[in-house]
C-alpha positions in Angstrom: 102.5 -311.6 -173.2 100.3 -314.6 -174.2 100.4 -317.2 -171.3 98.2 -319.8 -173.0 95.8 -320.2 -175.8 92.5 -322.3 -175.6 90.6 -323.1 -178.7 89.8 -325.7 -181.4 92.6 -327.3 -183.5 92.2 -326.1 -187.0 95.1 -328.0 -188.5 98.1 -330.1 -187.4 101.3 -330.5 -189.4 104.8 -331.9 -188.7 105.9 -329.4 -186.1 103.0 -326.9 -185.7 99.3 -326.5 -185.2 96.8 -323.8 -185.9 94.4 -323.1 -183.1 91.1 -321.3 -183.9 90.3 -318.9 -181.0 87.0 -317.1 -181.8 87.8 -316.8 -185.5 91.5 -316.0 -185.1 94.0 -318.7 -186.1 97.2 -318.9 -184.0 100.1 -320.7 -185.7 102.0 -322.4 -182.9 105.3 -324.4 -183.2 104.9 -327.2 -180.7 106.8 -329.9 -178.9 105.6 -333.5 -179.0 103.2 -333.1 -181.9 102.3 -336.8 -181.6 100.5 -336.1 -178.3 98.4 -333.3 -179.8 94.7 -334.3 -180.4 93.3 -334.4 -183.9 92.0 -331.3 -185.7 88.5 -330.4 -184.5 89.4 -331.1 -180.9 89.6 -328.5 -178.2 93.1 -327.8 -176.7 94.8 -325.6 -174.2 98.4 -324.7 -175.1 100.8 -322.9 -172.8 102.8 -320.5 -175.0 106.0 -318.6 -175.3 106.2 -315.7 -177.8 109.7 -315.3 -179.3 110.7 -312.1 -181.1 113.9 -311.3 -182.9 114.9 -308.7 -185.5 114.0 -311.1 -188.3 111.1 -313.1 -187.1 108.3 -313.7 -184.5 107.1 -317.1 -183.5 104.7 -318.6 -181.0 105.9 -321.8 -179.3 103.5 -324.1 -177.5 103.6 -326.7 -174.8 101.1 -329.2 -173.4 102.0 -328.6 -169.8 103.4 -325.8 -167.6 106.3 -328.2 -166.8 107.2 -328.5 -170.5 107.2 -324.7 -170.8 109.3 -324.2 -167.7 111.9 -326.6 -169.0 111.9 -325.0 -172.4 112.7 -321.6 -170.7 115.6 -323.2 -168.9 116.9 -324.6 -172.1 116.8 -321.3 -174.1 118.8 -319.6 -171.3 121.8 -321.8 -172.3 124.1 -320.1 -174.8 123.8 -321.4 -178.4 120.4 -323.0 -177.7 117.6 -321.2 -179.5 113.9 -322.0 -179.3 113.9 -324.4 -182.2 116.7 -326.5 -180.8 115.0 -326.4 -177.4 111.8 -327.6 -179.0 113.7 -330.4 -180.6 115.2 -331.4 -177.3 111.7 -331.5 -175.7 110.3 -333.5 -178.6 113.2 -336.0 -178.6 112.6 -337.6 -175.2 109.9 -337.9 -172.5 110.3 -335.0 -170.1 110.9 -337.0 -166.9 113.5 -339.2 -168.6 115.2 -336.0 -170.0 115.4 -334.4 -166.6 116.6 -337.6 -165.0 119.3 -338.0 -167.6 120.5 -334.4 -167.0 120.4 -334.7 -163.2 122.4 -337.9 -163.3 124.9 -336.4 -165.8 124.1 -338.8 -168.6 125.2 -336.7 -171.6 125.5 -339.8 -173.8 121.7 -340.5 -173.5 120.9 -336.9 -174.6 122.8 -337.6 -177.9 120.0 -339.8 -179.1 118.0 -336.6 -179.6 118.2 -335.2 -183.2 120.3 -332.0 -183.3 122.0 -332.8 -180.0 125.7 -333.7 -180.5 128.3 -334.4 -177.8 129.2 -330.8 -177.3 125.6 -329.6 -176.8 124.7 -332.6 -174.6 127.6 -331.8 -172.4 126.7 -328.1 -172.1 123.0 -329.0 -171.2 124.2 -331.3 -168.5 126.7 -328.7 -167.1 124.2 -325.8 -167.2 121.1 -327.7 -165.8 122.4 -330.5 -163.6 122.6 -328.6 -160.4 119.3 -326.8 -160.9 117.6 -330.2 -161.6 119.2 -331.8 -158.6 117.6 -329.1 -156.4 114.2 -329.9 -157.9 112.5 -333.2 -157.3 113.2 -335.1 -160.5 111.1 -338.2 -160.9 113.5 -341.0 -161.6 113.1 -342.6 -164.9 112.5 -346.4 -164.9 111.9 -348.7 -167.8 111.7 -352.5 -168.1 113.8 -352.1 -171.3 117.4 -352.2 -170.3 120.4 -350.6 -172.2 121.3 -353.9 -173.9 117.8 -354.4 -175.3 117.7 -350.7 -176.4 121.0 -351.2 -178.2 119.7 -354.3 -179.9 116.7 -352.3 -181.1 119.0 -349.6 -182.4 121.0 -352.2 -184.3 117.9 -353.7 -185.8 116.6 -350.4 -187.0 119.9 -349.5 -188.6 119.9 -352.9 -190.4 116.5 -351.9 -191.7 118.0 -348.8 -193.3 117.4 -346.1 -190.8 120.1 -343.6 -189.8 121.9 -344.0 -186.5 120.3 -340.8 -185.2 116.8 -341.8 -186.2 117.2 -345.3 -184.8 118.5 -343.9 -181.4 115.7 -341.3 -181.2 113.0 -343.9 -181.9 114.5 -346.4 -179.5 114.7 -343.7 -176.8 111.0 -342.7 -177.3 109.8 -346.3 -177.3 111.8 -347.3 -174.2 110.0 -345.2 -171.7 106.6 -346.7 -172.7 107.5 -350.0 -171.0 107.6 -349.9 -167.3 105.9 -353.1 -166.0 106.5 -355.7 -168.6 109.6 -356.5 -170.7 108.7 -356.6 -174.4 110.3 -358.8 -176.9 112.5 -357.3 -179.6 109.8 -357.8 -182.3 107.3 -355.8 -180.2 109.9 -353.0 -179.7 110.7 -352.9 -183.5 107.0 -352.6 -184.3 106.6 -349.7 -181.7 109.8 -348.0 -183.0 108.6 -348.2 -186.7 105.3 -346.5 -185.6 107.4 -343.7 -184.1 109.5 -343.4 -187.3 106.5 -343.2 -189.6 104.7 -340.4 -187.6 
């Protein structure tokens, strides 16, 4: 089993990177591609090798915590590795864990590919496990009202409801000390949407 890969980033695409390890290029599907350094940089990626009758894929994570949470997600029925990767990419890890531990299935629905049914299943399956662990509580200076205002603004600019909610959720956790104005939030969300 491949526990981690350390090497130079050869290329970086929408949802994957190729890491050159002594002349061998490993293609890795990765969560949170925006946090991955530029090609040419060194990187250490924690990996999970998934094998089915039809395909093999290497999934990568920037921390052991991300990988551990991914493994919890794929143990839930009807959640495959690609959906689990989408969940991890859709929200900052501590906020995700906090939402699940507090039973906030509605918040999980801002993540692309996560509907009401799947969000409920994730909460039911993982809530008690996460309550036993120490989950860092999620705090933001952006309240629910301001986040909803941002979502409405993005929808009025032509973005879909799912894209708007996902971008708003990603932007929200970046503000912990100061409360931004709506213009600043819109600019930050537009950067997320154009990545």
